[in-house]
N, C-alpha and C positions, 0 to 999 in steps of 0.2 A: 504493499498500497502504499511506501513511503516512496518507494522509485516513482510508483505511477504516480504520486500528488508531484513529486520533481516536474515529473516527464513532464504532464499537466501546467503546470509554473512556468517551466520555457516554454509552452504554446505561446501561453497570455503574454511573457517577455516578449518574443517575434513579435504577437501584435502589438502591444505600449510603444514599442521600436519602431516600429513603421506609421502605425498610429501617432504619432510625436510628431511624425518627418509631415505626413498628410495633413495634420492640426497646424502646425505650425506654418504653412506655406499658405492655408487661408483661414488665419487667425484674426484677421478682418472682416471677415465676410456675417452677416448678421446672424443671428440663429437662428435657428428653422431652414436653411435656405444648404444646409450641404448634407449631404446625404450621408455622409460617414467622416466622421472625426479621429480620434484618439480612444475613445469607447469601442466605437462602433467595431475597429479592426484592433485591440487590443482582444474584445469577446468573439470576433470571427477568429483569429487565431488556438482561444481556447473552441469555440468553436469546433473544430479541426480536429484537435484533440481529442476531443469526447468524442465525434464520433467511429476515430479510431480505436478506440478505445472500446465501445460497443460492439463495434466488428470484429474485433479480434477477441471477447468475451462469445460472442454469440457465434464463433467462426465460420460471418460469413459479411465476406468483403463486398460485397451488393449491399450491404448498409451504407458503405465509404461513398460508395460508386451515388446510391443514391443521394447522401446530404449534400454532396458534391453537386450534383445537379442540383437539387432543389435550393441548396445556399445560390447556385450563379444565374440561375430563373428570379430570382426575387433579387438581388444583387443587384445586378446589369437592369430590372426595370426600374427602379430606382433610380441608377443610376442614367437610364435612358430621360426619364421626365429629368432630369436635374439636365443635363446636355441640353437640352428641348428653349427649358427656362433662360440658361444661361449663353446659348449659342453657343459650343461648346462641344468643337469635335474629339473632343483628346479622349482616349480609350482604359488611358496609363490608371488611373481608380482602381475600374475593372480590374483591371489584370492582377492592379497592386492586390485585391482583396482576395482570388484567386492563389495566389502566389502565399500571402498570408494563411488560408485555412490550409490549402497543400502543406506547406512547413509544421505547423501546429499538429497536424497526421501526423506526419515524419518523425516529429520529434515523440511521438506515443510509441508508434509500431516502425519505427528505423532509426538510421544512424542517428542519434541527438543531438550528437559534434559538427555534424553534417548543416542538421536541420539548425543549430545557433551560428554556422559561417552563413548560410542561407537566408537567414535572415536579417544576419547585419548585412552581405554583400545588398539586400532587396533594400535596405533605407540609405545607404551611401549610391547605392544607382540614383534612386527617389530626387535622394538631396543634394544630386551634383546635374539636374537637370540645365540649371542657367552656364554650370560650365563646358559641359557636354553640348549645348547649344552652337556657344560662342566659340570652341574648336570646331565644331562644322562647318560655323561661314568663314574661320579663316586659313581651314585646311585646303588643299591644291590637290587637283585629279591627280597631279604628278606622287603630291607626298602619299594622299590615299592608294593607288596602283602600286607603291612601293609598299606600304603596310599590309597590303593583300597579297604583293607576292612576299616578305620575308613569313606570313604567317602559313601559306602552302609551303615554303620549303618547312619549316617546324613540325605546322601541326602533322601535313598530310608526305610530304616524300620521307622524311627520317625516322617514323616507327619502320616503315616498309625497305627500309634497309637492311642489310643483315648485318648483327650485333658480331660475330665472328668477323677473325680475319681469313682471306678466303686466297691467299699464298702460300704458300710451304713454309717460308719463316715468319711470318705471324708479324706483317707492320701493314698489311694493306686492311686496313678495316674499313668499310665503309659508310658504315655510321658514325664513326667518331671523325670520317676526314669529313662525312657531312656534316656533321655539326658546330667543324673547327669552322667551313662554310657558312654555317648559318650567322655564328658567334661574329666572325665578319662582315656581313650583313647586318645586324643587328651593332654592332658600334657605332658601324658606318652611320644609321640610319637616329642612331643614339646622337652621336656628335652632332648629328644635320639640326636634330631637333635643339638641342643644348643651343645651336648657332643660331636660331630661330628665336629660341627664348632670352640667352645671354647675350648678344651682340655677334660677330662674327670674333672677332682673337677670344673675346673673351671662353667664348660658347666651344670655340678650337681646345684651346687648354683645359674645360674644363670636364671639356670628353673626350677629351687625348687622356686623363687625368683616370679618369674613373674608368674609360675602356682596358687601359692598362693594368689592373688590377687582376683582371679575367685574361688577356691577352694583350702583351705589347707587341707583337710582327702583327697583329690584327688591326692594332692602332695606328703600324705604321704605314702598311698598303692603305688604308684610309686615309691619311692625313700624303700621302706619293704622288694617290689618286687627284687628290683638292690641287696640288704643286703643280702634277702635270694640268690640269685644266685651266691653269694662267692668273693663280693666283699666286702672292708676294713669298716666295719660299722659306724665305729667314724667319715668320711667326710659324710657321708649320715644321722647319726645322727643331725651332728650341721647343715646341708643344710633344716631335717624336723624343728628342731628348732626356726632357722630363718626363715624357711617359717609360722611357729605357732606363730610368730611373727610379719609378716607382716600381716597374719590373723586378729590381734587385733587389729591392728592400721586401716583396712579396716574396720572393724564394726565400731570403734569409728569417725572413717571419716560420715558413715551412722548417728552415733548419732548425731554429727556437723552437718550435713545437716539439717537433719527431725527435731532434739529438741533439739538441743542445749545448754538446762535444763537441763537438764540429766547431762552431762559433771558435773555439778557444783560436782555429789555426785559418779558417777562412773568414772570420769575424773581421776583424780590421783593413783587409785586403776590400772586403764587400764594402764597409764602412766610406775607406780608398776612394774607390768607382766612382759609390752614389753620388761623393763631393764632387768629384770632377765632372759627371754631367749633369750635377743641378749648376754649377758654378755655367758652365757652355751653354746651358738653356738659357738660364735666362741674361745669361750678353744675347742669343742669337733675339730672343724676343722684344729688347731694346734696340732692336733694329729696324722696326717698323709695322706697321700694322696692316691685318688685312681691309683691302675693301669693304666696304659698305655691300651690301646685295639686298637691302632691302626694294629699290627699283627694278631690281633687272630680274627678268624672266626666272620661275621654281626650276632645280636642276633637278635632277633625278638623285635621289638622297645615296644609292647605291646601283647598278647596273652590272648587268648578269654575266655577260661576258668576261669582264674581270676576276671575279666572283669564281668564274668554274676554269679558269685559267691557274687560279691559285689553288686550288685542290685538286687541277692536277698534277701541278707540281706539289702539291705536299704531299701527294698516294706516293707518286713516283719515288721521294724525297726517305719518305717511313718504310718503304718496303724496300728501298738498298740498306737501312740503315739500320732494318730488324736482318738482313740477310750480311752485311758485312760484321756488322756485333758479334756473331756467331765464329766468324775467324779474327777479331780482336782480341788481342794482347791483356787481360786483364781489366779494373776496374774501370783509370782511368779513359784509357781508350772507348770504351762500350760508351762511356757519356759524352763523351766527347763527337763520337757519332752520334747519337742520339739526342744532342743538346741543342742541336740544331734548329727544327722548328720544334721540339717539345721539350723546353728546359725542365718544367715540372714533375714530368717520367723519368728524366734523368736525371734528377737529381734525388728524387725520392726512391729508386734505383738503387743509387748509392746508398744512402742512408739504412736501406733494409739490409745492406749488406757489414755494418759494423756492429766488429764486436761478433762478427761470425769468419767471417774468408775476407775482413779489410781492417789494416783497424785504422787510429782518429785521421792520423796524415794520408794516409792515402782516400779516406775517404774525404777531406779537405779538399785535393786537390780534386779527385774526382768533381764538387762541385763548381770550385775555380772555374774548370775547363766548360763546363758545362754552360757555364754561363757567358760566358767567352766564344767557345761553340754559336750559343744562342744567340747576344753580340752580332755574330759572323752571319746569321741566317737573316738577321732583322736587318741589315744593309743589304744584306741579297735580295731582297724584296724589296729596297726602297734604291735600290740602283737599276728594277728591273724595269719599275714601273713608275720611279720619280723621275725629274732632270735633275743635273749635274748642280745646279744652284740649288736641290733640298736635300740628296743622297753628300755632297761633298764637305756640307759644314756637322753633318750627322757624322760619315764619318771622323772627321776632325775627333770632333767630341768622346766619340768611341775609343779611338784610339789616344787621346790624354789621358781617359779615365782607366784603359786599360795597366797604359804607362803605372800610371799614380798608385794603380790595383799592385802592382807584381812590385815593384817597388815598396810597400809596405810589409806585401808579403816575403819580402827576402830580407829590407830592412829590421823588421819590427819584430819584438820576440816573441813565438806562436804560447799560451796560458794554456793551465789544464784548467781542466772544470770534473771535480772532484766528484764519486759518485752520479756524472749523472750519465742516465742511459739510454737508449733510443725506445722508443713506444711502435717501432712500428718493427716485425721481425717477419 
């Protein structure tokens, strides 16, 4: 009984939440002119829960179906009268009432967590009317098409691809390759949105730094394409350089969580490299600003041809890396090969060997080599897709950061981390 009371309480709470939004939106309407407000929606949620309880107790699902049909008929009739009186053609109130009834039933006979999440999402969606309508007025067809293409790539194509490697070496995993392609497109699209909201220079910088938390290579590709389109390459190179710094810091965070002892070997070199990248990125950003694009024709946030070419390149390199790793001598060589495009996989693979087949020094070397080869991979992408004025500053910054990291690694002492053991095995 206590469980049933709690579930009925959740059904009532869902109605209250949606009714609060509906009542607030119509709070200035005179009494008696509204079909449903906070009380009606609350009762609707409870009513759905009660009908579901009766249906389960009587083992007759038809009771719930009949209740839903009867409620729909009565609620829609009253809403229809209100619409005629107000000359309103919106059906949102009717759909919201049906949603509350069904979610109330789900809270009793289904997953109560899904019902609670659905009620919250329904209330948020109803409250976001002005925001969503304003977005529709501002969005262009090119932006809508890009969002639809991204949705197809993610929701339709990605689940259909094989999730296991299809080559003898285990390197070419179609789903992983396509996931990286989707990730690249998503970062480019989010960067485009950031530019629209924050302005060109700040939007590119924020979008690049945020995207680098996931993939600095994808960010470099997106920025290189923007530079190839004719934008000022200096701030784009600065954003790519700072994105590289964020990527190195992300790897340092992975090492700190998984095997902090390795930071005793690689930590100071990583910090020196990050400092070099940050300084160079700041200098590049100060060299100019991106031209405002508010009056220009909207540009496709991402194009399929370069993305597909990049996916093909990534698949080839992944396959070659997997094949070469079987013949590579030692952990360091394997990290150098596999770190070209996926530094996280290379680093985690090396950290797993700590304490079993590799010591701290060897794993530290492997982490640094993976970072170096990943930086080389970013430069390869930048050189293949961007102009010289974009990739040359990035190459200079990468070389200076690498030199600073190497100097710190050779000149500064390595320190121990007593008692620190890896958490991956």
